[in-house]
C-alpha positions as CSV (number, residue, x, y, z in Angstrom):
1,R,-24.2,-5.8,-27.0
2,L,-23.3,-9.1,-25.4
3,K,-24.0,-10.9,-28.7
4,L,-21.8,-8.5,-30.6
5,A,-19.0,-8.9,-28.0
6,V,-19.2,-12.7,-28.4
7,H,-19.0,-12.4,-32.2
8,R,-16.0,-10.2,-32.0
9,L,-14.3,-12.7,-29.7
10,D,-15.1,-15.5,-32.2
11,F,-13.5,-13.5,-35.0
12,W,-10.4,-13.0,-32.9
13,C,-10.3,-16.7,-32.2
14,F,-10.8,-17.5,-35.9
15,D,-7.8,-15.3,-36.8
16,L,-5.7,-17.2,-34.3
17,L,-7.0,-20.5,-35.5
18,R,-6.0,-19.9,-39.1
19,V,-2.5,-21.1,-37.9
20,R,-3.5,-22.8,-34.7
21,R,-6.4,-25.3,-34.9
22,F,-5.7,-26.1,-31.5
23,T,-4.3,-25.0,-29.4
24,M,-3.6,-26.5,-26.3
25,A,-4.9,-28.7,-29.2
26,A,-4.4,-31.3,-31.4
27,S,-1.5,-32.8,-33.2
28,Q,-1.3,-33.4,-37.0
29,H,-0.2,-37.0,-36.4
30,D,-3.5,-39.0,-36.8
31,V,-2.1,-41.8,-39.0
32,S,0.6,-43.5,-37.0
33,P,3.8,-44.8,-38.7
34,W,2.5,-48.3,-38.5
35,E,-0.8,-47.3,-40.2
36,E,1.1,-45.4,-42.9
37,S,3.1,-48.5,-43.8
38,R,0.0,-50.6,-43.9
39,E,-1.9,-48.1,-46.1
40,T,1.2,-47.8,-48.4
41,S,1.3,-51.5,-48.9
42,S,-2.4,-51.5,-49.9
43,G,-1.8,-48.8,-52.5
44,E,-3.4,-46.0,-50.7
45,S,-0.4,-44.0,-49.6
46,S,-1.0,-41.2,-52.0
47,S,-4.5,-40.6,-50.7
48,T,-3.3,-40.8,-47.1
49,S,-0.7,-38.2,-47.8
50,S,-3.3,-35.9,-49.2
51,G,-5.4,-36.3,-46.1
52,G,-2.5,-35.4,-43.9
53,G,-1.5,-32.5,-46.0
54,A,-4.9,-31.0,-45.9
55,N,-4.1,-29.7,-42.5
56,S,-2.4,-26.6,-43.7
57,E,-4.1,-24.6,-41.0
58,G,-4.0,-27.1,-38.2
59,A,-2.2,-26.9,-35.0
60,S,-0.9,-28.9,-32.2
61,C,-2.0,-29.5,-28.8
62,S,0.8,-28.6,-26.8
63,C,1.3,-31.8,-25.4
64,S,0.1,-34.6,-27.6
65,I,2.2,-37.5,-28.9
66,N,0.0,-39.0,-31.6
67,S,-3.3,-37.2,-32.0
68,S,-5.3,-35.8,-34.9
69,T,-6.6,-32.5,-36.1
70,A,-10.0,-31.7,-37.3
71,E,-8.9,-31.6,-40.9
72,S,-6.4,-34.5,-40.9
73,C,-7.7,-37.8,-39.9
74,G,-5.6,-39.9,-42.4
75,L,-8.6,-41.3,-44.2
76,P,-8.5,-42.3,-47.9
77,Q,-9.8,-39.5,-50.1
78,C,-12.5,-40.7,-52.4
79,G,-15.7,-39.2,-53.9
80,L,-19.3,-40.3,-53.4
81,K,-21.3,-42.1,-56.0
82,G,-23.4,-40.5,-58.7
83,R,-25.2,-37.3,-57.8
84,N,-23.7,-37.5,-54.3
85,A,-20.2,-36.9,-55.6
86,K,-18.3,-34.2,-53.9
87,A,-15.5,-32.2,-55.4
88,P,-12.2,-32.4,-53.5
89,G,-12.1,-28.7,-53.0
90,V,-15.5,-28.5,-51.3
91,S,-15.4,-28.4,-47.5
92,A,-17.8,-27.7,-44.7
93,Q,-16.1,-24.5,-44.1
94,S,-17.8,-23.1,-47.2
95,K,-21.3,-23.9,-46.0
96,R,-23.4,-23.0,-43.0
97,G,-25.1,-26.4,-42.8
98,D,-22.3,-27.7,-40.7
99,D,-23.5,-25.9,-37.6
100,L,-24.0,-28.2,-34.6
101,P,-27.3,-28.1,-32.6
102,H,-27.3,-25.6,-29.8
103,R,-27.6,-28.4,-27.2
104,V,-24.5,-30.0,-28.5
105,V,-22.6,-26.8,-28.6
106,L,-23.7,-26.1,-25.1
107,R,-22.3,-29.5,-24.0
108,L,-19.0,-28.8,-25.8
109,V,-18.8,-25.4,-24.1
110,L,-19.4,-27.0,-20.7
111,F,-16.8,-29.7,-21.5
112,A,-14.2,-27.0,-22.5
113,C,-15.0,-24.9,-19.4
114,A,-15.0,-27.9,-17.0
115,S,-11.6,-29.3,-18.3
116,G,-9.9,-25.9,-18.5
117,L,-11.2,-24.7,-15.2
118,L,-10.0,-27.9,-13.5
119,F,-6.6,-27.5,-15.1
120,G,-6.3,-23.9,-13.8
121,I,-7.6,-24.7,-10.3
122,D,-5.2,-27.7,-9.8
123,L,-2.2,-25.5,-10.8
124,G,-3.3,-22.5,-8.8
125,S,-4.7,-23.9,-5.6
126,I,-1.4,-24.6,-3.9
127,G,-0.2,-21.0,-3.5
128,A,-2.5,-19.9,-0.6
129,A,-2.2,-23.3,1.1
130,L,1.6,-23.5,1.1
131,S,2.2,-21.5,4.2
132,G,-0.3,-23.3,6.4
133,M,0.7,-26.7,5.0
134,S,4.4,-26.0,5.7
135,R,3.6,-25.0,9.2
136,D,1.3,-27.9,10.1
137,L,3.4,-30.6,8.4
138,G,6.7,-29.2,9.4
139,L,8.0,-28.8,5.9
140,G,11.4,-27.3,5.1
141,I,12.2,-25.3,2.0
142,A,13.2,-28.3,-0.1
143,E,10.0,-30.2,0.8
144,S,7.8,-27.2,0.1
145,E,9.4,-26.8,-3.3
146,A,8.9,-30.5,-4.0
147,I,5.2,-30.3,-3.2
148,V,4.6,-27.2,-5.3
149,S,6.6,-28.7,-8.3
150,G,5.0,-32.1,-7.9
151,C,2.1,-31.1,-10.1
152,K,4.4,-30.2,-12.9
153,G,6.5,-33.4,-12.3
154,G,3.3,-35.5,-12.6
155,A,2.3,-33.6,-15.7
156,I,5.6,-34.8,-17.4
157,V,4.4,-38.4,-17.1
158,G,0.8,-37.5,-17.7
159,G,1.6,-35.7,-20.9
160,L,3.5,-38.7,-22.3
161,L,1.0,-41.3,-21.2
162,G,-1.9,-39.1,-22.2
163,G,-0.9,-38.8,-25.8
164,A,-0.3,-42.6,-26.1
165,W,-3.4,-43.4,-24.1
166,M,-5.8,-41.3,-26.2
167,T,-4.3,-42.8,-29.4
168,T,-5.0,-46.3,-28.3
169,H,-8.2,-45.9,-26.3
170,G,-9.8,-42.7,-27.5
171,R,-9.9,-39.0,-26.7
172,R,-13.0,-38.9,-24.5
173,F,-11.9,-42.0,-22.6
174,A,-8.6,-40.4,-21.9
175,V,-10.3,-37.3,-20.5
176,A,-12.5,-39.4,-18.3
177,T,-9.5,-41.3,-17.1
178,A,-7.8,-38.0,-16.2
179,A,-10.6,-37.3,-13.8
180,V,-9.5,-40.3,-11.6
181,P,-6.1,-38.7,-10.5
182,F,-8.0,-35.4,-10.4
183,L,-10.1,-37.0,-7.6
184,V,-7.5,-39.2,-5.9
185,G,-4.8,-36.5,-5.7
186,P,-6.9,-33.8,-3.9
187,M,-8.3,-36.5,-1.5
188,M,-4.7,-37.5,-0.6
189,L,-3.8,-33.9,-0.1
190,A,-6.8,-33.0,2.0
191,L,-6.2,-36.0,4.3
192,S,-2.4,-35.9,4.4
193,N,-0.5,-35.9,7.6
194,S,3.0,-36.2,6.2
195,F,5.2,-34.9,3.5
196,V,5.1,-38.2,1.6
197,V,1.3,-38.3,1.3
198,A,1.1,-34.7,0.3
199,F,3.8,-35.1,-2.3
200,L,2.1,-38.2,-3.8
201,G,-1.2,-36.3,-3.9
202,R,0.4,-33.5,-5.9
203,L,2.0,-36.0,-8.3
204,A,-1.4,-37.6,-8.9
205,M,-3.0,-34.2,-9.6
206,G,-0.1,-33.5,-12.1
207,L,-0.8,-36.8,-13.8
208,G,-4.4,-35.7,-14.4
209,V,-3.2,-32.3,-15.6
210,G,-0.8,-33.9,-18.1
211,I,-3.4,-36.3,-19.5
212,S,-6.2,-33.6,-19.8
213,S,-3.9,-31.0,-21.3
214,V,-3.3,-33.5,-24.2
215,A,-6.7,-35.1,-24.6
216,A,-9.2,-32.3,-23.9
217,P,-8.0,-29.9,-26.6
218,C,-7.6,-32.7,-29.1
219,F,-11.2,-33.9,-28.4
220,L,-12.6,-30.4,-28.8
221,S,-10.7,-29.7,-32.1
222,E,-11.9,-33.0,-33.6
223,V,-15.6,-32.8,-32.8
224,A,-16.1,-29.0,-33.3
225,T,-17.1,-27.6,-36.7
226,P,-15.2,-24.6,-38.1
227,S,-18.1,-22.3,-37.1
228,S,-17.9,-23.3,-33.5
229,R,-14.3,-24.2,-33.0
230,G,-13.2,-20.6,-32.3
231,I,-15.5,-20.1,-29.3
232,L,-14.7,-23.5,-27.9
233,V,-10.9,-22.9,-28.1
234,A,-11.5,-19.5,-26.5
235,C,-13.6,-21.1,-23.7
236,Y,-10.8,-23.7,-23.0
237,E,-8.0,-21.1,-22.8
238,L,-10.1,-18.6,-20.8
239,A,-11.2,-21.3,-18.5
240,I,-7.6,-22.2,-17.6
241,A,-6.9,-18.6,-16.7
242,L,-10.3,-18.4,-14.9
243,G,-9.3,-21.5,-12.9
244,F,-6.3,-19.6,-11.5
245,L,-8.6,-16.7,-10.6
246,V,-11.3,-18.9,-9.0
247,A,-8.6,-20.8,-7.0
248,S,-7.2,-17.5,-5.7
249,A,-10.6,-16.0,-4.9
250,V,-12.0,-19.1,-3.2
251,D,-8.7,-19.5,-1.2
252,L,-9.2,-15.9,-0.1
253,L,-12.7,-16.7,1.1
254,I,-11.7,-19.8,2.8
255,G,-8.9,-17.9,4.6
256,W,-11.4,-15.3,5.8
257,S,-14.0,-17.8,7.1
258,C,-12.0,-20.8,8.2
259,T,-10.0,-21.4,11.4
260,G,-7.5,-24.1,11.8
261,E,-6.1,-26.2,9.0
262,C,-7.5,-24.1,6.1
263,W,-5.0,-25.4,3.7
264,R,-6.8,-28.8,3.5
265,Y,-9.8,-27.0,2.0
266,Q,-7.7,-24.8,-0.2
267,A,-5.4,-27.5,-1.7
268,G,-7.6,-30.5,-1.3
269,V,-11.3,-30.0,-1.2
270,L,-11.5,-27.2,-3.8
271,P,-9.8,-29.2,-6.6
272,L,-11.8,-32.3,-5.5
273,V,-15.1,-30.4,-6.0
274,A,-13.9,-28.9,-9.3
275,A,-13.2,-32.4,-10.7
276,L,-16.8,-33.7,-10.3
277,P,-18.3,-31.7,-13.2
278,L,-15.8,-33.2,-15.7
279,F,-17.1,-36.7,-15.0
280,L,-20.7,-35.6,-15.7
281,V,-20.0,-33.6,-18.8
282,A,-17.8,-36.3,-20.3
283,S,-20.7,-38.8,-20.0
284,L,-22.9,-36.4,-22.1
285,L,-20.7,-36.6,-25.1
286,P,-19.8,-39.4,-27.5
287,E,-16.2,-40.5,-28.4
288,S,-14.6,-38.4,-31.1
289,P,-16.0,-39.7,-34.5
290,R,-12.7,-38.9,-36.1
291,W,-10.8,-41.2,-33.8
292,L,-13.5,-43.9,-34.3
293,L,-13.1,-43.6,-38.0
294,S,-9.3,-43.9,-37.8
295,R,-9.8,-47.2,-36.0
296,A,-12.7,-48.5,-38.0
297,G,-11.0,-49.4,-41.2
298,G,-13.6,-51.3,-43.2
299,D,-15.4,-53.0,-40.3
300,A,-19.1,-52.5,-40.7
301,M,-20.0,-52.3,-37.0
302,A,-17.1,-49.9,-36.3
303,L,-18.3,-47.7,-39.2
304,R,-21.8,-47.8,-37.8
305,H,-20.5,-46.9,-34.3
306,A,-18.7,-43.8,-35.7
307,L,-21.9,-42.8,-37.5
308,V,-23.9,-43.1,-34.2
309,A,-21.4,-40.9,-32.5
310,M,-21.9,-38.3,-35.3
311,R,-25.7,-38.5,-34.9
312,R,-25.3,-37.8,-31.1
313,L,-23.3,-34.7,-32.0
314,G,-26.0,-33.6,-34.4
315,C,-23.8,-33.9,-37.6
316,D,-25.7,-33.1,-40.7
317,G,-26.6,-36.3,-42.6
318,A,-25.6,-38.8,-39.9
319,A,-29.2,-39.7,-39.0
320,E,-30.1,-40.0,-42.7
321,R,-27.3,-42.5,-43.3
322,L,-28.2,-44.6,-40.3
323,A,-31.8,-44.7,-41.5
324,A,-30.6,-45.9,-44.9
325,A,-28.4,-48.6,-43.3
326,D,-31.4,-49.8,-41.2
327,A,-33.6,-49.9,-44.3
328,V,-31.1,-52.1,-46.1
329,A,-30.8,-54.4,-43.1
330,N,-34.5,-54.8,-43.0
331,G,-34.6,-55.9,-46.7
332,A,-34.8,-52.7,-48.7
333,D,-33.1,-52.7,-52.1
334,A,-29.7,-51.1,-51.7
335,T,-29.9,-49.7,-55.3
336,T,-32.9,-47.6,-54.3
337,V,-31.4,-46.2,-51.1
338,T,-29.7,-42.8,-51.5
339,W,-28.7,-40.0,-49.2
340,T,-27.9,-36.4,-49.8
341,E,-24.4,-35.0,-49.7
342,S,-23.5,-33.7,-46.2
343,S,-21.9,-30.4,-45.5
344,N,-20.3,-31.7,-42.4
345,D,-16.6,-32.6,-42.6
346,M,-16.9,-35.7,-40.4
347,V,-19.8,-37.1,-42.3
348,A,-18.0,-36.4,-45.6
349,L,-15.0,-38.3,-44.3
350,W,-17.2,-41.2,-43.3
351,D,-18.7,-41.3,-46.8
352,Q,-15.2,-41.5,-48.3
353,Q,-14.1,-44.3,-46.0
354,H,-17.4,-46.2,-46.3
355,K,-17.1,-46.2,-50.1
356,V,-13.5,-47.4,-50.0
357,A,-14.6,-50.2,-47.7
358,G,-17.1,-51.4,-50.2
359,S,-20.2,-49.6,-48.7
360,P,-20.8,-52.4,-46.1
361,L,-23.7,-50.7,-44.5
362,L,-25.6,-50.9,-47.8
363,L,-25.0,-54.6,-48.2
364,L,-26.7,-57.6,-46.7
365,P,-24.8,-59.0,-43.8
366,E,-23.7,-62.1,-45.7
367,V,-22.5,-60.0,-48.6
368,A,-20.6,-57.6,-46.4
369,A,-18.9,-60.5,-44.7
370,A,-17.9,-61.9,-48.1
371,R,-15.8,-58.8,-48.9
372,A,-12.0,-59.1,-49.2
373,S,-10.3,-59.2,-45.9
374,S,-8.3,-56.1,-46.8
375,M,-11.5,-54.2,-47.2
376,K,-13.4,-55.4,-44.1
377,A,-10.6,-55.5,-41.5
378,P,-10.5,-52.8,-38.8
379,T,-7.4,-50.7,-38.4
380,E,-4.7,-52.6,-36.5
381,R,-4.6,-51.4,-32.9
382,V,-1.2,-50.6,-31.4
383,S,-0.2,-50.7,-27.7
384,V,0.6,-47.7,-25.6
385,R,4.2,-48.9,-25.3
386,R,4.5,-49.1,-29.1
387,V,3.2,-45.6,-29.5
388,L,5.7,-44.3,-26.9
389,M,8.6,-46.2,-28.4
390,G,7.7,-45.0,-31.9
391,T,7.7,-41.4,-30.7
392,I,11.0,-41.7,-29.0
393,S,12.5,-43.3,-32.1
394,D,11.3,-40.5,-34.3
395,V,12.7,-37.8,-32.0
396,V,16.1,-39.6,-32.0
397,A,16.0,-39.9,-35.8
398,I,15.3,-36.1,-36.1
399,A,18.0,-35.2,-33.6
400,S,20.6,-37.4,-35.2
401,G,19.9,-36.1,-38.7
402,S,18.6,-39.4,-40.2
403,D,18.2,-39.5,-44.0
404,R,14.6,-40.6,-43.6
405,V,13.7,-37.3,-41.9
406,P,12.6,-34.4,-44.1
407,P,14.9,-31.4,-44.5
408,G,14.3,-28.7,-41.8
409,A,12.9,-31.1,-39.2
410,A,16.0,-31.0,-37.1
411,K,16.0,-27.2,-37.1
412,G,12.3,-27.2,-36.2
413,L,13.0,-29.6,-33.3
414,F,15.7,-27.3,-32.0
415,L,13.5,-24.2,-32.2
416,A,10.5,-26.0,-30.6
417,V,12.5,-27.4,-27.7
418,S,14.4,-24.1,-27.1
419,A,11.1,-22.2,-27.0
420,A,9.7,-24.7,-24.5
421,A,12.7,-24.5,-22.2
422,L,12.7,-20.7,-22.3
423,D,8.9,-20.5,-21.8
424,Q,9.2,-22.0,-18.3
425,A,12.8,-21.0,-17.4
426,C,11.7,-17.4,-16.8
427,A,9.6,-18.7,-13.8
428,S,6.3,-17.8,-15.4
429,T,4.3,-20.4,-13.3
430,S,6.5,-20.1,-10.2
431,V,5.9,-16.3,-9.9
432,L,2.1,-17.0,-9.9
433,V,2.3,-19.8,-7.4
434,Y,4.8,-18.1,-5.1
435,T,3.1,-14.7,-5.1
436,Q,2.1,-15.0,-1.4
437,H,5.7,-16.1,-0.5
438,L,7.2,-13.1,-2.3
439,L,4.9,-10.7,-0.6
440,K,5.7,-12.2,2.8
441,E,9.4,-11.8,2.1
442,V,8.9,-8.0,1.7
443,G,7.0,-7.6,4.9
444,V,3.4,-8.3,4.1
445,E,2.5,-10.5,7.1
446,S,-1.3,-10.5,6.7
447,V,-2.5,-13.7,5.0
448,E,-5.6,-11.9,3.8
449,V,-3.6,-9.2,2.1
450,Q,-1.3,-11.8,0.5
451,D,-4.3,-13.7,-0.9
452,S,-6.0,-10.5,-2.1
453,M,-2.9,-9.6,-4.1
454,A,-2.8,-13.1,-5.5
455,V,-6.4,-12.6,-6.8
456,L,-5.2,-9.4,-8.4
457,V,-2.4,-11.2,-10.2
458,S,-4.8,-13.8,-11.4
459,I,-7.0,-11.1,-12.9
460,F,-4.0,-9.8,-14.8
461,K,-3.4,-13.4,-16.1
462,F,-7.0,-13.6,-17.3
463,M,-6.6,-10.2,-19.0
464,G,-3.4,-11.5,-20.6
465,V,-5.3,-14.3,-22.3
466,L,-7.8,-11.9,-23.8
467,F,-5.1,-9.6,-25.1
468,G,-3.2,-12.6,-26.5
469,L,-6.2,-13.7,-28.5
470,A,-6.4,-10.3,-30.1
471,L,-2.6,-9.9,-30.5
472,V,-1.2,-13.2,-31.6
473,D,-2.1,-12.9,-35.3
474,R,-1.9,-9.2,-35.7
475,I,1.9,-8.8,-35.3
476,G,4.8,-10.9,-36.5
477,R,6.0,-13.9,-34.6
478,R,9.5,-12.4,-34.1
479,T,8.0,-9.2,-32.7
480,L,5.6,-11.1,-30.6
481,M,8.1,-13.5,-29.0
482,G,11.2,-11.2,-29.1
483,G,9.3,-8.1,-27.9
484,G,7.5,-10.1,-25.3
485,G,10.7,-11.5,-23.9
486,A,12.2,-8.0,-23.7
487,V,9.3,-6.5,-21.8
488,C,9.2,-9.6,-19.5
489,A,12.8,-8.9,-18.7
490,I,11.9,-5.3,-17.7
491,A,9.0,-6.5,-15.6
492,L,11.2,-9.0,-13.8
493,L,13.7,-6.2,-13.1
494,L,10.8,-4.4,-11.3
495,V,10.1,-7.5,-9.4
496,S,13.7,-7.8,-8.3
497,A,13.8,-4.1,-7.4
498,G,10.6,-4.4,-5.3
499,A,12.0,-7.4,-3.5
500,A,15.3,-5.7,-2.8
501,S,13.7,-2.5,-1.6
502,S,11.0,-4.4,0.4
503,S,8.3,-2.4,-1.5
504,P,5.1,-4.4,-1.8
505,V,3.7,-1.9,-4.3
506,L,6.6,-2.1,-6.7
507,L,6.7,-5.9,-6.3
508,T,3.0,-6.2,-7.1
509,I,3.3,-3.9,-10.1
510,G,6.2,-6.0,-11.4
511,I,4.5,-9.3,-10.9
512,C,1.2,-8.1,-12.5
513,S,3.1,-6.6,-15.5
514,F,5.2,-9.7,-16.0
515,I,2.2,-12.1,-15.9
516,L,0.1,-9.8,-18.2
517,V,2.9,-9.5,-20.8
518,F,4.0,-13.1,-20.6
519,V,0.6,-14.6,-21.1
520,A,-0.3,-12.2,-23.9
521,T,2.9,-13.0,-25.8
522,W,4.7,-16.2,-25.0
523,G,1.7,-17.8,-23.2
524,G,-0.3,-18.1,-26.4
525,G,2.3,-17.5,-29.0
526,Y,4.4,-20.4,-27.9
527,W,1.8,-23.0,-29.1
528,V,1.4,-21.2,-32.5
529,V,5.2,-21.0,-33.0
530,V,5.8,-24.7,-32.1
531,T,3.1,-25.8,-34.6
532,E,4.7,-23.7,-37.4
533,V,8.4,-24.4,-36.8
534,T,7.8,-28.2,-36.7
535,A,5.8,-28.3,-39.9
536,A,8.9,-29.2,-41.9
537,G,8.8,-32.7,-40.4
538,G,5.5,-33.6,-42.0
539,A,2.6,-35.1,-39.9
540,R,4.7,-37.9,-38.4
541,Y,7.9,-36.1,-37.4
542,A,6.0,-32.8,-36.5
543,A,4.1,-34.8,-33.9
544,A,7.3,-36.3,-32.5
545,S,8.9,-32.8,-32.3
546,Q,5.8,-31.4,-30.6
547,A,5.8,-34.3,-28.1
548,A,9.5,-33.5,-27.3
549,A,8.7,-29.8,-26.9
550,T,5.8,-30.6,-24.5
551,T,7.9,-32.9,-22.4
552,T,10.6,-30.1,-22.3
553,L,7.9,-27.6,-21.3
554,F,6.7,-29.6,-18.3
555,T,10.3,-30.6,-17.3
556,A,11.5,-27.0,-17.3
557,G,8.4,-25.9,-15.3
558,W,9.1,-28.7,-12.8
559,L,12.8,-27.7,-12.4
560,T,11.9,-24.0,-12.0
561,S,9.3,-24.6,-9.4
562,L,11.6,-27.1,-7.6
563,T,14.4,-24.5,-7.2
564,F,12.6,-21.1,-7.1
565,V,12.7,-20.5,-3.4
566,S,16.2,-21.9,-3.1
567,V,17.4,-19.5,-5.8
568,I,15.9,-16.5,-3.9
569,K,17.4,-17.7,-0.6
570,A,20.8,-18.2,-2.2
571,G,21.0,-15.0,-4.1
572,G,18.8,-12.7,-2.0
573,P,16.2,-10.4,-3.5
574,W,18.4,-9.9,-6.5
575,G,18.4,-13.7,-7.2
576,L,15.3,-13.0,-9.3
577,L,17.7,-11.5,-11.8
578,V,18.4,-15.0,-12.9
579,Y,14.9,-15.2,-14.4
580,A,15.3,-11.7,-15.9
581,A,18.3,-13.1,-17.7
582,M,16.2,-15.9,-19.0
583,A,13.7,-13.4,-20.3
584,V,16.6,-11.6,-22.1
585,L,17.4,-15.0,-23.8
586,M,13.7,-15.1,-24.8
587,A,14.2,-11.8,-26.6
588,V,17.4,-13.0,-28.2
589,F,15.6,-16.2,-29.3
590,G,12.7,-14.3,-30.8
591,F,14.6,-11.7,-32.7
592,G,17.7,-13.7,-33.5
593,F,16.7,-17.3,-34.2
594,L,13.0,-17.5,-34.8
595,P,11.9,-17.3,-38.5
596,E,9.0,-15.1,-39.4
597,T,6.1,-17.3,-40.2
598,K,3.1,-15.0,-39.7
599,G,0.5,-15.4,-42.4
600,L,2.1,-18.5,-43.9
601,S,0.4,-21.9,-44.3
602,L,2.1,-24.9,-42.7
603,E,3.4,-25.9,-46.1
604,A,5.0,-22.5,-46.6
605,C,6.5,-22.7,-43.0
606,A,7.9,-26.1,-44.0
607,S,9.6,-24.6,-47.0
608,L,11.0,-21.8,-44.9
609,L,12.6,-24.2,-42.4
610,A,13.8,-26.6,-45.2
611,A,15.6,-23.7,-46.8
612,G,17.7,-23.5,-43.7
613,A,17.4,-19.7,-43.6
614,S,16.3,-17.1,-41.0
615,G,13.0,-15.3,-41.3
616,D,14.7,-12.4,-43.1
617,S,16.3,-14.5,-45.8
618,V,15.1,-13.4,-49.2
619,H,15.6,-16.9,-50.6
620,A,13.6,-18.6,-47.9
621,Q,10.9,-16.1,-48.0
622,D,10.6,-16.5,-51.8
623,A,10.4,-20.2,-51.4
624,A,7.7,-19.8,-48.8
625,K,5.7,-17.4,-50.9
626,G,6.0,-19.8,-53.9
627,D,4.6,-22.6,-51.8
628,E,1.9,-20.3,-50.5
629,T,0.9,-19.4,-54.0
630,T,0.8,-23.0,-55.1
631,V,-1.3,-24.0,-52.1
632,A,-3.7,-21.1,-52.8
633,A,-4.0,-22.1,-56.4
634,V,-4.8,-25.7,-55.5
């Protein structure tokens, strides 16, 4: 029965991933603008375009600036020699030989769980600790809000730097780097004796959250095979919700068993302990082979390094190719060395790039060194600053309506940024974090009861993720987002009514209902919608639009957390109606502005946006269906 349940969950995830190949995951922008210009000058622009366009089912990591999907690594498309030739339409998705070894899948599952769990714990650990921290450190309302929102503030910077950092230094390296602020921040918080130290600790934790939210999903989407990607994505998203639940439950246990400054354990020690597994799990996995290939160019050692990483992941055919390369290096005749066609996407991409580079691993060292410089040179590395400036320049070009931007990209940017702002303007995170505060305001003085209710709310958040996985691809985008906003508005009315009537029961029902509905609709649907509405910009400008949306998401969340208590104090219990009004705007956005993109490939979504029409426009739908038919035929 357990095995059947896992299979059903995997099918749900696969339905979701037909339009969202990650999720909290990866961007379509693997080939940077500077690499594109270089490849164009070398006469390979057409093959690069086909590599990027292959990601018709890819999706973006919420927060990346310049990352890559599992199907779009920007490599030249070229067949293999002789009997090893592979038809362009053949992919690993059509075969079962692409399955990773169980030990590798287990490590990837542990990686997904460790990174997602840490993400959730860092965001959710502050709620129970806030009251004691405010008392012991003598914090006012503004200072308490600054500490709570500090995590989101740090995530703004972390998201921007994380995307550029993983582009220049690698996906796994960026995740390992994120573990440093994950360790330093909780230590500062646990040892803090002033507002400044506690605030800096929360900023550091947010920096780690921002980096990991970009790099971890991207890494998972690149190294996973189609047969395992669904369960890995599900593990990551469920682990984030589980992190909130674990933080609430452990905080409750600490409150029961601890006397004195319990908040130091709740807000400091718990996130610190949760960060340690990420270091260990990251050391068990290699760097993303797709990233290594994107940086290898024609360099023989770099190509070998990528192949070694594939062998560590158990990719079909990697060990065979390494053995053949070693045989040639030891004097074997290269004309007698062959290998079988691999059913693994990454190995197939390696074969293509290796052939374009002149097959250097099948040549003697002196012969390989004699190749033309254009064939043997690695891809030019760009600095973090250049990546950031390039992304900002692209966003400005989209917003200003530059002629070099594809039609529909500006509309996609508007829709993505609007969705990001509304996603956080309804106080979705603040209601979670301030659950104990809201209960205290209606007369629940017992800290144990407050923390117990926070655990209940976290359970509803976890259930919302499960419902969202089953729901997101079964109803239309307009219904999902518009209907979700409308029901969220009703739930927030219940929250306001419970606060105004000092009814803990009504307040708790409203909070649980709001969190459940929001997570099941906007919580997961947002990432899908942003991927689809930005598709009109192509790989380059879609990545820039998604980066702008992610920055807006974290900024809106920071501002909401920074002002949540002040809004309630200024407006009284009915001040929560401000967030209900934001939920009404979410419904208006979903039903009135969002095009219907359910069931469309990213190419068809691009045609829909380029037509400049709403989701109900007959002309736009016909154009989208025409594109869909063309893609299916190809």
